[in-house]
C-alpha positions in Angstrom: -0.1 0.0 0.1 1.0 3.4 -1.1 0.0 6.7 0.1 1.0 9.3 -1.1 0.1 13.5 1.0 -0.4 14.8 -2.5 -3.6 14.0 -4.1 -2.6 13.1 -7.5 -2.5 15.1 -10.6 -5.2 15.1 -13.3 -4.0 15.7 -16.6 -0.7 16.3 -17.3 1.3 17.5 -20.2 4.5 15.8 -21.5 6.5 18.3 -22.6 10.2 17.7 -22.1 11.2 15.8 -25.1 9.7 16.2 -28.6 11.2 17.1 -31.4 8.6 15.9 -34.0 5.8 14.7 -32.1 3.7 16.9 -30.4 3.3 16.8 -26.3 1.6 13.3 -24.5 -0.9 14.9 -22.7 -1.8 11.8 -19.9 -4.4 11.4 -17.0 -2.5 10.9 -14.7 -5.5 10.4 -12.0 -7.3 7.6 -14.7 -4.3 5.5 -13.9 -3.5 5.8 -10.4 -6.7 3.5 -11.3 -5.0 1.4 -13.0 -1.4 0.5 -11.7 -1.7 -1.6 -9.1 1.0 0.7 -6.9 2.4 4.3 -8.0 6.4 1.6 -8.3 4.4 0.3 -11.6 5.8 4.3 -13.2 8.0 6.4 -10.6 10.7 5.5 -9.1 11.6 6.5 -5.6 14.0 9.4 -4.9 16.6 8.9 -1.6 14.1 10.4 1.1 11.3 7.6 -0.3 9.8 10.3 -2.3 8.3 9.1 -5.9 9.9 11.9 -7.7 8.4 12.8 -11.9 10.4 10.7 -14.7 12.7 13.5 -15.9 13.6 13.8 -12.3 16.6 11.4 -13.2 15.6 10.0 -17.3 17.0 12.8 -19.4 16.5 13.7 -22.9 20.3 11.6 -23.3 20.9 8.6 -21.4 23.8 9.1 -18.9 26.0 6.1 -17.2 23.0 2.9 -17.0 20.0 5.5 -16.3 17.8 4.6 -19.7 17.0 8.0 -21.8 13.9 9.3 -21.4 12.2 9.1 -24.3 13.1 5.4 -24.1 12.3 4.7 -20.5 8.2 6.5 -21.1 7.8 4.3 -24.6 8.7 1.2 -22.2 6.6 1.8 -19.6 3.8 3.3 -21.3 3.7 0.9 -24.6 4.5 -1.8 -23.0 1.8 -1.1 -20.6 -0.5 -0.7 -23.1 0.5 -3.9 -25.1 -0.7 -5.9 -22.0 -4.3 -4.5 -21.2 -6.3 -7.2 -22.2 -9.4 -4.7 -22.9 -7.5 -3.6 -26.2 -8.8 -0.7 -25.0 -5.3 1.7 -24.4 -3.5 3.3 -27.1 -0.5 1.8 -28.9 0.1 3.7 -32.2 2.6 7.2 -32.2 0.3 9.7 -33.2 -2.6 7.6 -30.6 -0.8 9.7 -27.8 0.8 12.1 -29.1 -1.9 14.5 -30.5 -1.9 18.3 -32.2 
């Protein structure tokens, strides 16, 4: 069980790295009911607080840390591909909308 002092955000625009595609509008609140816990997507820092992906994952890979684009795509797309209802988007333009 993970208890957070902060309410989950609603819609968040992921606009940290796009170069050719538009940013992704991510409904964080909707995903909190789909993931079994926050650590499915988030790591914790040394103080035990969950943090945004861009905190550790940068535009370019540094050492053993996966680049931000790869972290987003792997985490999001792999989970979406496992969606039994087949409603989760898996194509680029399904998430990257103008």
